[in-house]
Every structure is written in structure tokens, then in C-alpha cells.
C-alpha positions as CSV (number, residue, x, y, z in Angstrom):
1,M,-1.0,43.5,7.1
2,A,-2.2,40.0,7.7
3,K,-2.9,39.1,11.3
4,I,-0.5,36.5,12.7
5,I,-2.2,33.9,14.8
6,T,-0.1,32.3,17.4
7,G,-0.8,29.3,19.6
8,A,0.6,26.3,21.3
9,F,1.0,23.6,18.7
10,P,2.3,20.1,19.8
11,E,5.7,19.2,18.7
12,K,6.0,16.2,16.3
13,E,7.6,14.2,19.1
14,D,4.6,14.8,21.3
15,V,2.2,13.5,18.6
16,Q,4.3,10.4,18.2
17,T,4.4,9.9,22.0
18,A,0.6,10.3,22.2
19,K,0.2,7.7,19.4
20,R,2.4,5.2,21.3
21,D,0.4,5.8,24.5
22,K,-2.9,5.0,22.8
23,P,-4.2,1.7,24.0
24,I,-3.7,-1.2,21.5
25,P,-7.1,-2.8,20.8
26,S,-7.8,-6.5,20.7
27,Y,-10.2,-8.1,18.3
28,V,-12.7,-10.8,18.6
29,L,-12.8,-12.7,15.3
30,H,-15.2,-15.3,14.1
31,I,-13.5,-17.6,11.6
32,S,-15.7,-19.9,9.6
33,L,-15.1,-22.4,6.8
34,T,-17.1,-21.1,3.8
35,F,-19.9,-23.4,2.6
36,S,-19.6,-25.8,5.5
37,D,-22.9,-27.1,6.8
38,P,-23.2,-27.4,9.8
39,L,-20.9,-24.4,10.0
40,I,-17.3,-25.2,11.0
41,W,-16.1,-22.2,13.0
42,R,-13.7,-20.8,15.7
43,R,-13.9,-17.6,17.8
44,V,-10.6,-16.1,18.8
45,Q,-9.5,-12.9,20.6
46,V,-6.2,-11.5,19.3
47,P,-4.0,-8.5,20.1
48,G,-4.1,-5.7,17.6
49,S,-0.3,-5.7,17.5
50,I,0.0,-9.1,15.9
51,S,0.8,-9.3,12.2
52,L,-1.2,-11.2,9.6
53,A,1.7,-13.7,9.6
54,T,1.0,-14.5,13.2
55,L,-2.8,-14.6,12.6
56,H,-2.1,-17.3,10.0
57,H,-0.6,-19.5,12.8
58,V,-3.5,-18.7,15.1
59,I,-6.0,-19.9,12.4
60,Q,-3.9,-23.0,11.7
61,S,-3.8,-23.9,15.4
62,S,-7.4,-23.1,16.1
63,M,-8.9,-24.9,13.1
64,G,-6.6,-27.9,13.3
65,W,-4.8,-27.5,10.0
66,S,-1.1,-28.6,9.7
67,D,0.3,-25.6,7.8
68,S,1.3,-27.8,4.8
69,H,-0.2,-25.6,2.0
70,V,0.2,-22.1,0.7
71,H,-2.2,-19.4,2.0
72,Q,-3.1,-15.7,1.6
73,F,-5.3,-13.1,3.3
74,L,-7.8,-10.8,1.6
75,V,-8.3,-7.6,3.7
76,G,-10.3,-4.8,2.1
77,K,-9.3,-5.0,-1.5
78,I,-5.7,-6.1,-1.0
79,S,-4.2,-9.6,-1.0
80,Y,-1.5,-10.3,1.6
81,A,0.8,-13.3,1.6
82,P,4.2,-14.5,2.7
83,T,7.0,-13.6,0.4
84,L,9.5,-16.3,-0.7
85,G,12.5,-14.0,-1.3
86,S,12.3,-14.5,-5.0
87,G,12.4,-11.8,-7.6
88,A,9.6,-13.6,-9.5
89,I,7.0,-12.5,-7.0
90,K,7.8,-8.8,-6.6
91,E,4.1,-7.9,-6.7
92,N,3.8,-9.6,-3.3
93,E,6.7,-7.9,-1.6
94,R,4.7,-4.7,-1.1
95,Y,2.0,-6.7,0.8
96,D,4.1,-9.1,2.8
97,E,1.9,-10.4,5.6
98,R,4.7,-10.0,8.1
99,N,4.7,-6.2,7.7
100,Y,1.0,-5.5,8.5
101,K,-0.5,-5.5,11.9
102,L,-4.2,-5.9,12.6
103,Q,-4.6,-2.6,14.3
104,D,-3.5,-0.9,11.0
105,L,-6.0,-2.9,9.0
106,E,-9.1,-2.4,11.1
107,E,-11.0,-0.5,8.5
108,G,-10.3,-3.1,5.8
109,M,-11.2,-5.9,8.2
110,Q,-14.7,-4.5,8.6
111,F,-15.2,-4.4,4.8
112,M,-13.7,-7.7,3.6
113,F,-11.7,-10.2,5.5
114,A,-10.9,-13.7,4.2
115,Y,-8.2,-16.4,4.6
116,L,-7.5,-18.8,1.7
117,Y,-5.7,-22.0,2.5
118,D,-4.3,-24.4,-0.2
119,A,-3.5,-23.7,-3.8
120,G,-5.9,-26.4,-5.1
121,D,-9.6,-25.8,-4.9
122,I,-9.0,-23.8,-1.7
123,W,-10.4,-24.0,1.8
124,E,-11.9,-20.5,2.1
125,H,-12.4,-19.0,5.5
126,E,-14.6,-16.0,6.2
127,I,-13.3,-13.8,9.1
128,R,-15.8,-11.6,10.7
129,L,-14.7,-8.8,13.1
130,E,-17.2,-9.2,15.9
131,E,-15.9,-6.8,18.5
132,V,-13.1,-4.3,19.1
133,V,-12.0,-4.5,22.7
134,I,-10.1,-1.7,24.4
135,L,-8.2,-2.9,27.5
136,E,-6.0,-0.9,29.9
137,E,-3.2,-3.3,29.1
138,E,-2.6,-5.0,25.8
139,L,-3.9,-8.6,25.5
140,P,-0.7,-10.6,26.0
141,K,-1.4,-13.3,23.4
142,P,-4.2,-14.8,21.3
143,V,-7.0,-16.7,23.0
144,L,-9.3,-19.3,21.6
145,L,-12.8,-18.6,23.0
146,S,-15.0,-21.2,21.4
147,G,-15.7,-23.3,18.3
148,K,-17.8,-26.0,16.7
149,Q,-17.3,-29.0,14.4
150,A,-14.2,-31.0,13.7
151,C,-11.6,-29.8,11.2
152,P,-11.8,-31.6,7.8
153,P,-8.8,-33.6,6.6
154,E,-6.8,-31.1,4.5
155,T,-5.8,-33.8,2.0
156,M,-9.3,-33.5,0.6
157,S,-9.7,-31.1,-2.3
158,D,-12.3,-28.8,-0.7
159,I,-15.3,-28.5,1.6
160,H,-17.6,-29.9,-1.1
161,E,-15.8,-33.3,-1.3
162,Y,-15.7,-33.4,2.5
163,Q,-19.4,-32.9,2.9
164,S,-20.1,-35.5,0.1
165,L,-18.1,-38.1,2.0
166,L,-19.9,-37.2,5.3
167,A,-23.2,-37.8,3.5
168,S,-22.1,-41.4,2.7
169,R,-20.6,-42.3,6.0
170,E,-23.8,-44.0,7.3
171,D,-23.2,-46.7,4.8
172,R,-20.1,-48.6,6.1
173,S,-19.9,-50.5,2.8
174,S,-19.7,-47.4,0.6
175,S,-16.5,-46.2,-1.0
176,G,-17.1,-42.8,0.6
177,Y,-17.1,-44.3,4.1
178,R,-13.8,-46.1,3.4
179,K,-12.2,-43.0,1.9
180,L,-13.2,-40.9,4.9
181,S,-11.8,-43.5,7.3
182,E,-8.5,-43.5,5.4
183,L,-8.2,-39.7,5.2
184,T,-9.1,-39.2,8.9
185,G,-7.2,-42.2,10.1
186,S,-10.2,-43.4,12.1
187,S,-13.3,-45.5,11.5
188,S,-15.0,-43.6,14.3
189,F,-14.3,-40.0,13.1
190,D,-16.9,-37.6,14.5
191,P,-17.4,-34.5,12.4
192,D,-19.5,-32.9,15.2
193,F,-16.7,-33.1,17.8
194,F,-14.3,-30.2,18.4
195,D,-11.7,-30.7,21.0
196,L,-11.5,-27.2,22.5
197,D,-8.9,-28.0,25.1
198,S,-6.5,-29.5,22.6
199,A,-6.9,-26.6,20.3
200,R,-6.2,-24.2,23.2
201,L,-3.0,-26.1,24.0
202,R,-1.9,-25.8,20.4
203,L,-2.5,-22.1,20.5
204,Q,-0.7,-21.6,23.7
205,G,2.3,-23.3,22.1
206,L,2.7,-20.5,19.6
207,K,5.6,-18.1,20.0
């Protein structure tokens, strides 16, 4: 006769309770604009409980974009994007950015993490997971820690056009200088200046 082994096994409810009681991590993310030189970057700390949809707004506020173009995330090998409620994009419904929290994507974030903004030539952002922070209490909201360089005007096609115009800005008589002034709305635009305080205020305004 087979020996029956008995023991104290946790009830399913106990396992779920333990999972809920596990501290929710926060993540320090380094977000940089691919191919920018000098590198345009922001460093943020975000709660693991936020969705990719919320991270989208964090990036927009931190970088200085105006959220006027389409976007998507690449995490691991999967693309996440907002759904438009149309049957024509059923392939995206399974990976609606609103339904995925960062804490559930941690493994993929360490493998591949990118944010693509604009449907044209695309402003591509590399997101690097720098640190996983375990706190006794969950981080209440995203925090902008630091950053460098001004955000390019998003009416440009891509980072390459932006840097080409920057190269010509020393010549005030050049067409590149005039175009850069028109797109930035200022003849004294400083690509090296990042207004950290203003960016933090934008981020604080997120709900």
C-alpha cells in the first residue's frame, strides 16, 4: 500500500493574501532619445503598480513632448499600445497598455524596453532599468530625478533632422538656423538647457 504523506499546505486564499502583502517595488528608469548626441535623457523613479499607459504620460511630461502623436512600447518581445476600440486592430487588444503593470513586466524590461513616439520616422527612446527599489511602503507617485538636454521640437521628422539643424545654428543667415527658430519659437533656443523644475511640475500634475 502506498504511503500517504500528510502535511500542512496553505490554502489558496493564504497564497493570494501573501502575494498581496508582498511589497510593490519601484523602478529607477533611464530614458534616453536614441541617436541623440549629446544624449538627451531623463531619469525617473516610478511605482511598479503603474500601467504602461501611465508610464507613457510620465515619459511625455519628463521629456517635454505634447502627446500629439501615436506611440507604442516594446517590452521583451511584445508590442504594447493603446487600443482605439476598433475591430480593425484586434491584434492590439490582447496587449492593451492599460492592462499591463510594470511589476508584471520586470523580466521583459530587463531584456528589451523601448518607447516609440510618432508614426513618421519615429522618435525612439531606449528605457534602461537601472534599479529595482523595495520600499516598506509603495512609492506614491512617479518622481523625476534628473535629466540633460532640451527636448527637440516634435514637429521635426526625427533626431537626425534635429541634429542637422543644430549643426547649422551658428550661422544665423542659414536656412537651418531660421527653421530651428521657427520650430522652437525662439531665436535663442538652447539645446543644452533642461528645465528640471518645470518638468517636475508637469509630472506632479499627472493624475
